[in-house]
C-alpha positions in Angstrom: 64.1 61.5 96.4 66.7 62.8 99.0 69.0 59.9 98.1 68.8 60.8 94.3 69.5 64.4 95.1 72.6 63.4 97.2 73.9 61.2 94.4 73.3 63.8 91.7 75.1 66.5 93.7 78.0 64.2 94.4 78.4 63.5 90.6 78.1 67.2 89.8 80.8 68.1 92.3 83.0 65.2 91.3 82.8 66.3 87.6 83.5 70.0 88.5 86.7 69.0 90.4 87.9 66.6 87.8 87.6 69.2 85.0 89.5 71.8 87.0 92.4 69.3 87.4 92.4 68.1 83.8 92.4 71.6 82.4 96.2 71.9 82.5 98.9 69.4 81.8 102.5 69.2 82.9 103.6 67.2 79.9 101.8 69.7 77.6 103.6 72.5 79.4 107.0 70.8 78.8 106.2 70.5 75.1 105.1 74.2 74.9 108.2 75.2 76.7 110.5 73.2 74.4 108.6 74.3 71.3 108.2 78.0 71.9 110.4 79.1 74.8 113.6 77.1 74.9 115.2 78.8 72.0 114.2 82.2 73.2 115.2 81.8 76.8 118.4 79.9 76.1 118.1 77.5 79.1 116.3 74.2 79.6 112.9 74.0 81.0 114.2 72.4 84.2 116.6 75.3 84.7 113.8 77.8 84.1 111.4 76.1 86.5 114.2 76.0 89.2 114.4 79.7 89.2 111.5 79.7 91.8 110.0 77.5 94.5 106.5 76.0 94.1 105.2 78.8 96.4 106.9 81.5 94.3 105.4 80.0 91.1 102.0 79.8 92.7 102.1 83.4 93.9 103.1 84.6 90.4 100.3 82.6 88.8 97.7 83.7 91.3 98.7 87.4 90.9 98.4 87.0 87.1 102.2 87.8 86.7 103.3 84.5 85.2 103.5 85.9 81.7 105.4 89.0 83.0 108.0 86.6 84.7 108.4 84.6 81.5 108.9 87.8 79.5 111.5 89.0 82.0 113.5 85.7 81.9 113.1 85.1 78.2 114.4 88.5 77.0 111.0 90.0 76.2 109.2 87.0 74.6 105.5 87.1 75.3 103.7 83.7 75.7 100.3 83.1 74.5 97.7 83.4 77.3 96.1 80.0 76.5 99.5 78.3 77.1 100.0 79.8 80.6 98.1 77.1 82.6 100.2 74.3 81.1 103.4 76.2 81.5 102.5 76.9 85.1 101.9 73.2 85.8 105.2 72.3 84.3 107.1 75.0 86.3 105.3 74.2 89.5 106.2 70.4 89.2 109.8 71.2 88.4 110.4 74.0 90.9 113.6 74.2 92.9 111.8 72.6 95.9 109.8 69.9 94.1 
């Protein structure tokens, strides 16, 4: 019984961690940037991502200010909230210190 409980808990924890990492996608962030932001921002996604380091992108995201930063750089364009996790992953992976 104890072994079954341990195995079950390991599976539950593994699934919880895998869904958290699968919830956002760098490639999807790139597609979203190119489709929705590139024409508004007038710079490439790589140039945009390089405006901050990974730590700075992480701080903006954790503080809930990622949308505000996009709005500031992209001349007032407001990105959809559901796109932010993907955009964040894209910016984080392509930051100036990556």
